[in-house]
N, C-alpha and C positions, 0 to 999 in steps of 0.2 A: 587419410580421411577417417580411418577407424578410430584414431585417438580422439577426434572431436566427438564422435558418438559415445565413446567410453566416458569422457569427461561430462558430457551432457547427461548421461544416465546417472552418474554419481551425483551431480548437482540436482537432478530431478528427484532422486530418492531423498537427498538431504532436505530439499525444500518441502517435500511432502511430509517428512517427519517433523520438521520445524512447524509446519502448519498445524499438525496435531497438538503440538505443545502450545501453540498460540490459542487454539480453540479451547483447550482445557485449562488455560492459565487461571488459577484461582485469584480472585480479586476480593480482598477482605471487605466485609460489610456491604454487601450488595444493595442494601436499602438506601444508601446515600447517593446523591446525584453524581458526584465525581467518580465513585466506584462503578456505577453503571456506565458512565462515559468511558472509563478506562477499559471496561469489559467489551464494550462495543468497538473501541479502537483495536484491542487485541484480536477480536474476531475478524475485523476488516484486514488486519495484517495477515492473519491466518488464511483468509480467503484468497488474498493475492499470492501468498506463498504456495498455496495448493494449486492455483491456476498456473503459476510459473513452473511448478514441479511437473504438472501434467504435460505442459508444452515441451519441457526438456526431455521428459521420458518418451514422448511421441517422436521427437527428433532422434533420440538415442536408439530407439527400436526400429524406426523405419528409414532413417537417413535423409528424409525429405522434409521440407518445410511447407506445411499446408498453408494455402492462401486463406486469409480470413477477411471477409468483408462484412461480418455480422456486427451487431451492436454490443456484443458481450465484451469484446476486446477493449473498446474505449471505456466501457463502464468499469471493468476491473482495473485497467491501468489508471483511471482517474482516482479510484479508491486507493490505489498504491501510491499516488502522489501526495496523499494526506500525510503519511509518516515523514517523508523528507521535509515537507513544508513545516510540519510541527517541530521536528527535531532541530532543523537549522535555525529556526526563529527563536527557539526556547532560550538559549543563552543571552541573546540580545534583549528579549522582552523581560527576562527575569532580572537582569541588571537594571534595565530602564525602570521597571516597576518598583524595585527596591530603592533606587535612587530618587525616583519621582514621588512615590507614595509611601514608601516604607513598608510595603506589603508584598513580599515576594510571590505570594499565591496568585496575585493578579497577572503575573507574567505567563502562567500556565493557561489561564483563560484566553489571553490575547493570542498566544501561540496556537491554541486550539482553533480559534477563528481564522488565523493565517493558514493553518492546515486545511480547513474547510474551503477557504478561498483558493488555495492551490488545487484542490480537487475539482472545484467548479471550473477553473480556468483550463485545467487539463481536459476535462470533459468537453468543453466548448471547442478547444483546438482539435482534439482527436475526432470529434463528430463532424466538424467542418472538413477535416482532411478526408474522412470516410466518404462524406457526401461528394467532394470533388473527385475522388477516385471512382466512385460509382457513376458519375456523369461522363467520365472520359472512357 
């Protein structure tokens, strides 16, 4: 069982360091709308990486898994669902936008909205699950 705690500690430290990189990621031309959007997206990725790193480090140091019934877990996991929703839809929407409209930049906007939709759906599902657990 000690090997699980060792691996969790290594993953936790790595995730915490990656979160620092994501928080300080320079995005050129912060005056434009897409650059601000990219910076917000990187900060949300950093927030989720930091949260996961702290959770792994707590497990690595204590060996137990704390029960969480708070609202922070669904919130952070919902934000974490943005990136997979965005990245998995990006190739499809980029090809569709290029074929349909001849403007590949439209695919990024559509993928952003799909990522936001994935976040909202994840929040709804996790908050309903939390509510059901609290009632029982």
